[in-house]
C-alpha positions in Angstrom: -24.9 2.5 15.3 -21.1 2.1 15.8 -18.9 2.7 12.8 -15.1 3.2 12.1 -13.4 5.8 10.1 -9.9 6.2 8.6 -8.6 9.4 7.1 -5.6 10.3 4.9 -5.2 14.1 4.9 -2.5 15.6 2.6 -1.8 19.1 1.4 -3.9 18.6 -1.8 -6.6 16.0 -0.9 -8.4 14.7 2.3 -9.7 11.2 1.9 -11.9 9.3 4.3 -13.2 5.7 4.4 -16.0 4.4 6.7 -16.7 0.9 7.7 -19.5 -0.7 9.7 -19.9 -4.4 10.7 -16.7 -5.2 8.9 -17.8 -3.8 5.6 -16.7 -0.6 3.9 -19.7 1.6 3.3 -18.3 4.9 2.1 -15.2 6.6 0.6 -15.0 10.3 -0.1 -12.4 12.8 -1.2 -12.4 16.5 -0.3 -9.9 19.4 -0.4 -6.8 18.8 1.8 -4.7 21.0 4.0 -1.9 20.9 6.5 -1.8 22.2 10.0 1.7 23.6 9.5 0.6 25.9 6.6 -3.1 26.4 7.2 -2.9 26.9 10.9 -5.4 25.7 13.5 -8.5 27.5 12.2 -7.8 26.7 8.6 -7.2 23.0 9.3 -10.3 22.9 11.5 -12.5 24.2 8.7 -10.8 21.8 6.2 -11.4 18.8 8.5 -15.0 19.7 9.2 -15.8 20.2 5.5 -14.3 16.7 4.8 -16.1 14.9 7.6 -19.4 16.4 8.7 -21.3 16.5 5.4 -20.6 12.8 4.9 -21.7 11.9 8.4 -24.8 14.0 8.0 -25.7 12.3 4.7 -25.2 8.9 6.3 -27.2 9.9 9.4 -24.2 9.1 11.7 -23.0 11.0 14.7 -19.4 11.7 15.6 -20.1 10.3 19.1 -21.1 6.9 17.7 -17.7 6.4 16.1 -15.9 3.3 17.6 -12.5 4.1 16.2 -11.1 7.1 14.2 -7.5 7.0 12.8 -6.1 10.2 11.2 -3.0 10.1 9.1 -2.4 13.8 8.4 0.3 15.9 6.8 1.7 18.7 9.0 1.6 16.7 12.2 5.2 17.4 13.1 5.2 17.8 16.9 3.2 16.6 19.9 1.6 20.0 20.0 0.3 19.7 16.5 -0.9 16.1 17.2 -2.9 17.5 20.1 -4.3 20.3 18.0 -5.5 17.7 15.4 -7.0 15.6 18.2 -8.8 18.7 19.6 -10.3 19.6 16.3 -12.0 16.2 16.1 -13.0 16.3 19.8 -14.7 19.6 19.1 -16.6 17.9 16.3 -18.0 15.4 18.8 -15.7 12.4 18.5 -14.7 10.8 21.8 -11.1 11.3 22.8 -10.5 7.6 23.6 -11.3 6.5 20.0 -9.0 9.0 18.2 -5.6 8.0 16.9 -3.4 10.6 15.2 -0.3 9.9 13.1 1.8 12.0 10.7 0.8 10.7 7.3 4.3 9.3 6.9 4.8 7.7 10.3 1.7 5.6 9.9 3.5 3.3 7.5 6.1 2.4 10.2 3.4 0.3 11.9 3.8 -2.2 9.0 7.0 -3.6 10.3 8.3 -4.6 13.8 11.9 -4.2 12.5 13.9 -1.0 11.8 12.5 0.5 8.6 12.1 3.7 6.5 9.3 5.4 4.7 9.8 8.1 2.1 6.7 10.1 1.2 6.9 12.5 -1.8 3.6 14.0 -2.6 2.7 17.7 -2.4 5.4 17.8 0.3 8.2 15.4 1.2 9.6 13.7 4.3 11.5 10.6 5.2 10.9 8.9 8.6 12.6 5.9 10.1 12.1 3.6 13.1 15.2 2.3 14.8 15.8 -1.0 16.8 14.4 0.6 20.0 11.3 1.9 18.3 12.5 5.5 18.3 11.1 7.6 15.4 13.6 9.7 13.5 13.0 12.0 10.5 14.6 14.0 7.8 12.9 16.9 6.0 9.2 17.6 6.0 9.5 21.0 7.5 7.4 22.8 4.9 8.1 24.2 1.5 10.2 27.1 2.6 12.7 25.1 4.7 12.5 21.7 3.0 10.0 19.6 1.1 12.8 18.8 -1.3 12.0 16.5 -4.3 8.2 17.0 -3.7 5.6 18.1 -6.2 5.8 21.5 -4.7 9.6 21.5 -5.1 9.3 20.2 -8.7 6.6 22.8 -9.5 8.9 25.6 -8.2 11.7 24.3 -10.4 9.4 24.3 -13.4 8.4 27.9 -12.6 12.0 29.0 -12.3 13.0 27.3 -15.6 10.0 28.9 -17.4 10.9 32.3 -15.8 14.5 31.9 -17.0 13.3 31.0 -20.5 11.1 34.0 -20.6 14.0 36.1 -19.3 16.3 34.8 -22.0 18.6 33.1 -19.5 17.7 29.5 -20.3 16.3 27.6 -23.3 13.4 25.3 -22.6 10.7 26.0 -25.2 8.9 22.7 -24.7 8.5 23.1 -21.0 7.5 26.8 -21.4 4.9 25.9 -24.1 3.4 23.2 -21.9 3.3 25.7 -19.0 1.6 28.4 -21.1 -1.0 25.9 -22.3 -1.9 24.9 -18.7 -1.7 28.3 -17.0 -2.5 30.9 -19.7 0.5 32.8 -18.5 2.7 34.1 -21.3 4.8 36.9 -19.8 7.3 37.1 -17.0 5.3 39.9 -15.3 2.2 37.6 -15.2 4.3 34.8 -13.8 5.7 37.0 -11.1 2.2 38.0 -10.0 1.1 34.4 -10.0 4.0 33.3 -7.9 3.5 36.1 -5.4 -0.2 35.2 -5.0 0.4 31.5 -4.8 3.6 30.9 -2.8 1.7 29.8 0.3 -0.9 27.7 -1.7 1.1 24.6 -2.3 -1.3 22.8 -4.7 -1.2 25.9 -7.0 2.5 25.5 -7.4 2.6 21.7 -7.3 0.1 21.3 -10.1 2.9 22.2 -12.6 5.2 19.3 -11.4 3.9 16.8 -14.1 5.1 19.1 -16.8 8.7 18.3 -16.0 8.2 14.6 -16.8 6.2 15.3 -19.9 8.8 17.8 -21.3 11.6 15.4 -20.3 9.8 12.7 -22.3 10.0 14.9 -25.3 13.7 15.4 -24.9 13.9 18.7 -23.1 17.3 18.9 -21.3 16.1 21.4 -18.7 13.2 19.2 -17.7 15.4 16.2 -17.5 17.7 18.1 -15.1 14.7 18.9 -12.9 13.8 15.2 -12.6 17.4 14.4 -11.8 17.6 17.1 -9.1 14.4 15.9 -7.5 15.6 12.3 -7.5 18.9 13.4 -5.9 17.0 15.3 -3.2 14.8 12.4 -2.4 17.7 10.1 -2.2 19.4 12.5 0.2 16.4 12.2 2.5 16.7 8.4 2.5 20.4 8.5 3.0 20.3 10.8 6.0 17.5 9.0 7.7 19.2 5.6 7.1 22.2 7.0 8.9 20.2 8.3 11.8 18.3 5.0 12.2 21.6 3.0 12.0 23.4 5.0 14.6 21.8 2.9 17.3 21.4 -0.8 16.6 20.6 -2.5 13.3 20.1 -0.6 10.1 16.7 -0.5 8.4 15.6 -3.6 6.5 12.7 -2.1 4.5 12.1 1.2 2.6 8.5 2.0 1.8 7.7 4.5 -0.9 4.6 6.6 -1.0 3.1 9.8 -2.4 2.1 11.0 -5.9 5.6 11.9 -7.1 6.7 8.3 -6.5 3.6 6.5 -7.6 3.0 8.6 -10.8 6.5 9.8 -11.9 8.1 6.6 -13.1 11.4 8.3 -14.0 12.0 9.7 -10.6 11.0 6.4 -9.0 13.4 4.5 -11.2 16.3 6.9 -10.5 15.6 6.8 -6.8 15.6 3.0 -6.7 18.9 2.8 -8.6 20.6 5.3 -6.2 19.2 3.4 -3.1 20.3 -0.1 -4.5 23.8 1.2 -5.1 24.1 2.8 -1.6 22.2 0.2 0.4 22.1 -3.1 -1.4 20.5 -4.9 1.6 17.5 -2.6 1.7 14.2 -4.0 0.4 12.3 -1.3 -1.5 8.6 -1.5 -2.1 5.3 0.3 -2.1 3.1 -0.6 0.9 0.5 -3.2 0.3 -2.0 -0.9 2.0 -2.6 2.7 1.1 -2.4 5.3 3.9 -6.2 5.5 3.9 -6.7 1.7 4.1 -4.0 1.4 6.8 -5.7 4.2 8.8 -9.1 2.4 8.6 -7.4 -0.9 9.7 -5.9 0.8 12.7 -9.2 2.5 13.5 -11.0 -0.8 13.5 -8.4 -2.0 16.1 -9.3 0.8 18.5 
């Protein structure tokens, strides 16, 4: 029996939602990944583990899917888009029903006018659509080259601050205490080992991002500086993408915000909005009415 499936695959979580006869019948969350960091085989295993057990339980076959839309982190080139498509074809989904988007670009389908989307979750990226429909981006090239202002970036800044405190170079006892409670790490040597083992595992670094907001709320200056630096970095992504979009034709009318850093960290969201309003007073800033997952399912149903 024909069904439709939308997926939102980030570096931390992979979400899917299935509908049949116009009704949503299943929503699941599994471990996420990105093609850019996990590679083809790693992403293939991740995608399979998110999808196949659910279909098996529902007694559904990939070949019966009438529309599949995937919004995935790490789809940064036509080659990676084709790799993602090939993974799902190998699972048994028919090529003609598969739609693949970068998990940021999918929000650009919400407007026919020039617009921007800033996503700051485990990673970060800003993408814009100009008056001619051309897609332009800033950032999103992984946590070594960019991902500025993301949870991964914030987590690294927390680790650096904690390391500097342990090394007697910075004073942030509240942040360090919160970190020790969460991690069980109490020495700089232990921290060094943890970072060496985790540097390519983005969720293991990003999980410490919320400590910055918590310590800042308790008045820790070093934590407040981390939030300010991340807000500045995210604004720079918006500013640079706004410029790229505006170079040909009208400037963007809307800025959509998405990702856990912006939906959960109210201090960073507030600082970012203030910076954007000052620089671009004509820009309407809002969270999308549909989540990436619901938007993906909607597009799948239109296949």
